VMD Tcl script that draws the C-alpha trace (Angstrom):
set ca {
  {-36.57 116.86 87.76}
  {-39.14 119.09 86.12}
  {-41.91 118.67 83.57}
  {-42.43 121.84 81.57}
  {-45.85 121.92 79.91}
  {-47.17 124.03 77.08}
  {-50.96 123.99 77.24}
  {-53.50 124.87 74.58}
  {-55.80 127.87 74.88}
  {-58.61 127.62 77.40}
  {-62.13 126.97 76.18}
  {-63.74 127.52 79.60}
  {-63.38 130.58 81.82}
  {-60.49 130.62 84.28}
  {-61.49 132.28 87.58}
  {-59.06 134.38 89.59}
  {-58.97 131.74 92.33}
  {-58.24 128.80 90.04}
  {-55.49 127.24 92.16}
  {-57.74 124.60 93.74}
  {-58.37 123.27 90.23}
  {-54.62 122.75 89.75}
  {-54.50 120.87 93.06}
  {-57.44 118.65 92.12}
  {-55.93 117.88 88.72}
  {-52.55 117.02 90.21}
  {-54.15 114.62 92.70}
  {-56.23 113.06 89.93}
  {-53.05 112.16 88.11}
  {-51.65 110.41 91.21}
  {-54.61 108.52 92.71}
  {-52.59 105.60 94.12}
  {-49.62 107.45 95.60}
  {-49.31 108.25 99.28}
  {-47.12 111.34 99.11}
  {-50.08 113.75 99.25}
  {-50.39 113.45 103.04}
  {-46.66 113.63 103.81}
  {-44.10 116.40 103.57}
  {-44.39 117.57 99.98}
  {-41.20 116.79 98.07}
  {-42.65 118.29 94.91}
  {-43.98 121.62 93.71}
  {-45.92 123.09 90.83}
  {-46.26 126.56 89.40}
  {-49.24 128.69 88.64}
  {-50.28 129.24 85.02}
  {-48.32 131.77 82.98}
  {-49.05 133.82 79.84}
  {-52.63 134.75 80.71}
  {-54.55 138.03 80.51}
  {-57.24 139.44 82.75}
  {-60.52 139.29 80.83}
  {-62.20 142.56 79.92}
  {-64.98 142.38 82.52}
  {-62.40 141.60 85.25}
  {-63.87 138.23 86.24}
  {-60.91 135.96 85.62}
  {-58.14 135.08 83.19}
  {-57.96 134.18 79.53}
  {-55.15 132.26 77.81}
  {-55.73 132.82 74.09}
  {-52.21 131.65 73.21}
  {-52.14 128.82 75.70}
  {-50.42 128.62 79.07}
  {-47.15 127.51 80.58}
  {-47.15 125.24 83.63}
  {-44.50 123.15 85.36}
  {-44.38 120.37 87.93}
  {-41.17 119.39 89.75}
  {-40.24 116.33 91.81}
  {-37.25 115.41 93.94}
  {-37.77 111.77 92.89}
  {-37.77 111.20 89.14}
  {-39.96 108.09 89.40}
  {-42.94 110.42 89.81}
  {-42.10 112.06 86.51}
  {-42.63 108.70 84.80}
  {-45.88 108.21 86.74}
  {-47.20 111.58 85.67}
  {-46.25 111.10 82.02}
  {-48.04 107.74 81.99}
  {-51.14 109.32 83.54}
  {-51.16 112.12 80.99}
  {-51.47 109.61 78.16}
  {-54.96 108.85 79.48}
  {-56.02 112.49 79.87}
  {-57.73 114.30 77.00}
  {-57.57 117.61 78.86}
  {-56.29 118.92 82.18}
  {-58.46 121.88 83.20}
  {-60.53 124.71 81.72}
  {-60.49 122.94 78.35}
  {-56.69 123.12 78.18}
  {-54.78 120.22 76.68}
  {-51.07 119.41 76.74}
  {-49.62 120.51 73.41}
  {-45.99 120.00 74.35}
  {-43.98 118.69 77.29}
  {-40.29 119.02 78.04}
  {-38.44 116.96 80.66}
  {-35.85 119.13 82.38}
  {-33.13 117.55 84.47}
  {-32.41 119.27 87.76}
  {-29.63 121.78 86.99}
  {-26.31 121.92 88.78}
  {-26.41 125.12 90.82}
  {-23.76 127.07 92.73}
  {-23.89 127.46 96.51}
  {-26.12 130.51 96.24}
  {-29.02 131.13 93.86}
  {-31.66 133.80 93.52}
  {-34.95 132.24 92.47}
  {-38.11 133.86 91.22}
  {-41.35 132.69 92.84}
  {-43.28 130.86 90.11}
  {-46.12 130.69 92.61}
  {-46.40 132.91 95.71}
  {-44.65 131.79 98.89}
  {-46.67 130.80 101.95}
  {-45.02 130.97 105.38}
  {-47.05 129.86 108.40}
  {-46.16 130.44 112.04}
  {-47.98 128.63 114.86}
  {-47.93 130.51 118.15}
  {-49.59 127.78 120.21}
  {-53.17 128.79 119.55}
  {-53.41 130.26 116.07}
  {-51.59 130.16 112.75}
  {-50.23 133.43 111.40}
  {-49.22 133.98 107.82}
  {-45.87 135.74 107.62}
  {-44.95 137.83 104.56}
  {-41.73 138.94 102.91}
  {-41.44 142.13 104.99}
  {-41.34 140.13 108.23}
  {-37.77 139.28 109.22}
  {-39.09 136.18 111.04}
  {-40.16 134.73 107.71}
  {-36.60 133.82 106.70}
  {-36.27 131.45 109.67}
  {-39.59 129.83 108.80}
  {-38.55 129.26 105.18}
  {-35.17 127.93 106.28}
  {-36.66 125.49 108.77}
  {-39.19 124.22 106.23}
  {-36.49 123.52 103.64}
  {-34.29 121.81 106.24}
  {-37.19 119.57 107.27}
  {-37.62 118.48 103.66}
  {-33.90 117.94 103.21}
  {-33.84 115.62 106.22}
  {-36.92 113.82 104.91}
  {-35.06 113.19 101.66}
  {-31.97 112.00 103.52}
  {-29.85 114.99 102.50}
  {-27.64 117.28 104.63}
  {-29.77 120.11 105.97}
  {-27.20 122.90 106.13}
  {-29.08 125.39 103.94}
  {-30.80 128.75 104.36}
  {-33.59 130.60 102.58}
  {-34.35 134.30 102.71}
  {-36.47 136.74 100.77}
  {-34.68 139.15 98.46}
  {-36.14 142.33 99.96}
  {-34.21 144.49 97.48}
  {-36.64 143.43 94.75}
  {-38.83 146.47 94.00}
  {-41.75 144.52 92.60}
  {-42.42 142.40 95.69}
  {-46.03 142.25 96.83}
  {-48.50 140.20 98.82}
  {-51.88 138.84 97.87}
  {-54.72 136.96 99.49}
  {-55.35 133.57 97.87}
  {-58.40 131.53 98.78}
  {-58.26 127.75 98.46}
  {-61.12 125.56 99.66}
  {-62.53 128.47 101.64}
  {-59.24 129.20 103.45}
  {-57.62 132.57 102.82}
  {-53.83 132.59 102.64}
  {-51.70 135.72 102.73}
  {-48.76 134.95 100.44}
  {-45.73 136.76 99.06}
  {-44.66 137.24 95.46}
  {-40.99 137.95 96.05}
  {-37.72 136.30 94.93}
  {-35.86 134.12 97.40}
  {-32.15 133.47 97.89}
  {-31.17 129.91 98.73}
  {-27.71 129.19 100.12}
  {-26.09 125.86 100.95}
  {-24.49 122.90 99.26}
  {-25.23 122.76 95.52}
  {-27.37 119.65 96.17}
  {-29.52 121.60 98.65}
  {-29.97 124.50 96.24}
  {-31.00 122.08 93.49}
  {-33.37 120.37 95.92}
  {-35.10 123.71 96.57}
  {-35.54 124.13 92.81}
  {-37.34 120.78 92.78}
  {-39.49 120.98 95.91}
  {-40.03 124.72 96.26}
  {-39.83 126.86 99.39}
  {-42.19 127.61 102.25}
  {-45.33 125.77 103.26}
  {-47.92 123.97 101.14}
  {-45.82 123.50 98.02}
  {-48.08 120.51 97.39}
  {-50.98 122.96 97.18}
  {-49.38 125.17 94.56}
  {-47.36 127.58 96.67}
  {-43.63 128.30 96.68}
  {-42.57 126.81 93.34}
  {-39.42 128.52 92.03}
  {-37.58 129.07 88.79}
  {-34.36 130.71 87.75}
  {-34.55 134.48 87.86}
  {-34.87 135.95 84.36}
}
mol new
graphics top color blue
foreach p $ca { graphics top sphere $p radius 0.5 }
foreach p [lrange $ca 0 end-1] q [lrange $ca 1 end] { graphics top cylinder $p $q radius 0.2 }
display resetview
């Protein structure tokens, strides 16, 4: 289930590396829940509809922003809505002007999803962690294993696969810094295949690592 937010225009500057603020806000809304330290069965997008400010120091959202948060368990939707009633603003002076509750769609056995926030894929080689990107063939296995782990955590069949759509001409990577840690991530569509329930689950929880930190959220390709 997904909460689609329309936010008011920002009154404070939005830096390029604003993602840690989204994380902090999300955790503030769920202070008594224990799912933060477990496998993240939720995801949230980055802000949409912004412009780079003229002096190239951050973003501006003069017409407001779009933001969504998705959960595999709808009880957290109710928790978040209750918490929002006590919040006058979320971040950067932005307030919730509208919210839409979207039921998890019924998907076919294969779906192409757009990355609503870049995808992070980590590979541990025994001593260090490497960040794999969309051009690395190994990344598909990492994304698949991560989704299967979450499916098993949710008690669902784990026969599903994830791969990057490398035919997409606009794919790119970027370096995102959160809490002093630099992450090489991929902005590239993904193709999820499996039972319709598994495809829908990916729409809720995202793909790749650290979906609870604002990576790997997906939406239908438009």
